[in-house]
C-alpha positions in Angstrom: -82.4 18.0 83.8 -80.6 14.7 84.0 -83.3 13.0 81.5 -82.6 16.1 79.1 -79.0 15.4 79.5 -79.5 11.7 78.4 -81.2 12.8 75.6 -78.8 15.3 74.6 -75.9 12.9 74.9 -77.6 9.8 72.7 -78.2 12.8 70.3 -74.4 13.4 70.1 -73.4 9.8 70.0 -75.8 9.3 66.9 -74.5 12.7 65.3 -71.1 11.4 65.9 -72.1 7.9 64.2 -73.0 9.5 61.3 -70.1 11.7 60.7 -67.8 8.9 61.1 -69.9 6.4 59.4 -68.4 6.0 55.7 -68.9 5.0 52.1 -67.8 2.6 50.1 -68.2 1.8 46.1 -68.1 -1.8 45.1 -68.3 -3.8 41.5 -69.7 -7.1 42.0 -69.7 -10.0 39.6 -72.7 -10.5 38.2 -73.2 -14.1 39.7 -72.9 -12.9 43.1 -75.7 -10.1 42.8 -78.3 -11.5 45.2 -75.5 -12.5 47.7 -73.7 -9.0 47.6 -77.3 -7.2 48.6 -77.8 -9.7 52.0 -74.3 -9.0 53.0 -74.7 -5.2 52.4 -77.7 -5.0 54.4 -76.0 -6.9 57.5 -72.6 -4.9 57.0 -74.4 -1.5 56.9 -76.7 -2.6 60.2 -73.3 -4.0 61.7 -70.9 -0.7 61.1 -73.0 2.2 60.1 -71.4 2.5 56.5 -73.1 2.9 53.6 -72.4 0.4 50.1 -73.0 1.3 46.7 -73.0 -2.1 44.3 -72.4 -2.1 41.0 -72.9 -5.3 38.6 -71.4 -6.5 35.6 -69.6 -9.4 33.8 -65.8 -9.4 35.5 -64.2 -8.6 32.0 -66.4 -5.5 31.4 -66.0 -4.1 35.3 -62.0 -4.6 34.8 -62.4 -2.6 31.9 -64.4 0.0 33.6 -61.4 0.1 36.3 -58.9 0.6 34.0 -60.5 3.5 32.0 -61.1 5.0 35.8 -64.1 4.0 37.3 -64.6 5.0 40.9 -64.7 1.5 42.5 -62.9 1.3 45.7 -63.4 -3.0 45.8 -63.8 -5.5 43.0 -65.3 -8.8 43.9 -64.3 -10.4 40.7 -65.7 -13.8 39.2 -61.8 -15.0 39.0 -58.4 -15.1 40.3 -56.8 -13.8 37.2 -58.2 -10.0 37.1 -57.4 -8.8 41.0 -53.9 -10.4 40.5 -54.0 -8.4 37.1 -55.1 -5.4 38.6 -52.4 -5.5 41.6 -49.6 -5.9 38.6 -51.1 -2.9 36.8 -50.9 -0.7 40.0 -54.7 -0.7 40.2 -54.9 -2.4 43.4 -53.5 -3.0 46.7 -50.6 -5.5 46.9 -51.5 -8.4 49.2 -55.4 -7.4 49.7 -56.5 -10.1 47.7 -58.4 -13.0 48.8 -60.8 -15.6 47.9 -64.2 -15.0 49.0 -66.1 -17.7 47.1 -66.2 -20.7 45.2 -69.1 -20.6 42.4 -70.4 -23.6 41.0 -71.2 -23.9 37.3 -74.4 -26.3 36.5 -76.8 -26.9 33.3 -79.9 -26.0 34.0 -83.5 -25.9 32.4 -86.9 -24.2 33.5 -88.6 -27.5 32.1 -88.7 -30.0 34.6 -88.3 -33.1 32.4 -85.2 -32.5 30.1 -82.9 -34.3 32.2 -81.6 -35.0 35.9 -78.4 -35.1 37.8 -77.7 -38.7 36.1 -78.7 -37.6 32.5 -77.3 -34.0 32.3 -74.2 -35.0 30.3 -76.0 -37.5 28.0 -79.0 -35.2 26.9 -76.4 -31.9 26.2 -74.5 -34.6 24.0 -77.9 -35.4 22.2 -77.7 -32.0 20.8 -81.7 -32.0 20.7 -82.2 -28.5 21.7 -82.6 -25.4 19.9 -80.5 -22.8 21.7 -77.9 -23.4 24.4 -77.4 -20.4 27.0 -73.7 -19.8 28.1 -72.3 -16.3 29.5 -69.7 -14.7 27.2 -66.4 -16.5 27.5 -64.3 -13.5 26.6 -65.7 -11.4 29.7 -67.5 -13.8 32.3 -65.5 -16.3 34.0 -68.7 -18.8 34.3 -69.0 -18.5 30.6 -65.2 -19.4 30.1 -66.0 -22.2 32.1 -69.0 -23.7 30.0 -66.8 -23.0 27.0 -63.5 -24.9 28.3 -66.3 -28.1 29.2 -68.1 -28.0 26.0 -65.2 -27.9 24.0 -62.9 -30.8 26.3 -66.2 -33.4 25.7 -65.7 -32.5 22.2 -69.3 -30.6 21.5 -68.1 -27.2 20.9 -67.9 -27.3 17.0 -70.7 -29.4 16.7 -73.2 -27.0 19.3 -71.5 -23.7 18.6 -74.3 -22.3 16.2 -76.8 -23.1 18.7 -74.9 -20.9 21.6 -76.4 -17.5 22.6 -74.1 -15.8 24.7 -75.1 -13.6 27.6 -73.2 -10.5 28.5 -73.2 -11.6 31.8 -73.9 -14.6 33.6 -77.1 -13.0 34.9 -78.5 -12.3 31.6 -77.5 -15.8 30.8 -80.0 -17.0 33.4 -82.8 -14.8 32.3 -82.5 -16.4 28.6 -82.9 -19.4 30.2 -85.5 -18.7 33.1 -87.6 -17.0 30.4 -87.5 -19.8 28.0 -86.0 -17.9 25.3 -83.3 -20.8 25.5 -84.3 -24.1 26.7 -81.3 -24.7 28.9 -77.8 -23.1 29.6 -74.9 -23.1 31.6 -75.4 -20.7 35.0 -74.4 -20.5 38.3 -75.6 -22.9 41.2 -76.4 -19.9 43.5 -78.9 -18.3 40.6 -80.8 -21.6 40.9 -80.8 -21.3 44.9 -82.3 -17.8 44.5 -85.0 -18.8 41.9 -88.4 -18.4 42.8 -89.8 -20.5 40.5 -89.7 -24.3 39.7 -87.0 -26.3 40.2 -86.5 -27.4 36.4 -84.2 -29.7 35.3 -80.5 -29.5 36.9 -77.0 -31.4 36.7 -74.4 -30.6 39.1 -71.2 -31.3 37.7 -68.7 -33.2 40.0 -65.2 -31.2 40.8 -63.6 -33.6 38.3 -65.8 -32.5 35.5 -66.1 -28.5 35.9 -63.5 -27.4 38.9 -65.3 -24.7 41.0 -64.4 -21.3 40.2 -62.6 -19.4 42.5 -63.9 -15.5 43.1 -61.3 -13.3 44.6 -62.1 -9.7 46.2 -59.3 -7.0 46.2 -59.0 -3.8 47.4 -58.3 -0.9 44.5 -56.0 1.8 44.8 -59.2 4.4 45.3 -60.2 2.5 48.3 -56.5 2.1 50.0 -57.3 4.8 52.5 -61.0 4.5 53.2 -61.9 2.3 56.5 -65.3 1.8 55.1 -63.5 -0.3 52.0 -61.1 -2.0 54.4 -63.8 -2.7 56.9 -66.4 -4.2 54.0 -63.0 -6.8 52.8 -62.8 -7.3 56.8 -66.2 -8.2 57.0 -66.4 -10.3 54.1 -63.7 -12.6 55.5 -65.7 -13.1 58.8 -67.6 -16.1 59.9 -71.1 -14.6 59.3 -70.5 -13.5 56.1 -69.0 -16.7 54.7 -71.9 -18.6 56.7 -74.2 -16.6 53.8 -72.0 -17.0 51.2 -72.1 -21.0 51.7 -76.0 -20.8 52.1 -76.4 -19.5 48.8 -74.5 -22.2 47.1 -71.3 -21.2 47.2 -68.0 -22.9 48.4 -66.0 -21.2 51.1 -62.2 -21.5 52.2 -61.9 -22.7 55.2 -60.0 -20.9 57.7 -59.6 -17.7 56.1 -57.6 -15.2 58.2 -59.1 -11.4 58.8 -57.2 -8.0 57.7 
């Protein structure tokens, strides 16, 4: 009888955990796709909550939020849109924080084009058919690439060769498939790439500043414990280690909610 009682008690605890486990819908900037999946797996194992992820360029995700998309958390690839969401009453005041600092790199799947020393010089030769960047209007990584090219005086002469991806994920596919011989992509994408290392130029912070990426709690998730738990987890040392290992910078000493 005692064994039966223990089994029933354990079953009751499991049922209770199922009852109290929540769900959260998260809009994720395309550059963070692979890392988000890793984090969600850890979060779900640790908390029992379930997470539904939706990916896209930051600009397109924000437009969806403005039009009532049922997202509860927004992982943007910039600072401007989370702050704008707060100002427009779409997000909870004071809930935004920097979860990652992205790094833009010039990359080619061809290992013979350039290296860390010759990347800028090769770009300046303009001896390539196409250069892929993410759409500067909707993707912060594309905006950073555009600003660099313009600052170097290259934009006017090569803009006819530029192919734009809807997101940094599509931009990476253009380069990985060879449809564009080189492009500006996220360092995190290279680190998760299963193919050859290719040619890589990682700019210094003086050449291209890290892209500050902020998370924010949307109004739809204000009263959802799972949404708040996910943001708290994103601030944890465990999550920060995963993010840093994926090729991002992290903010030191970030406070937990």
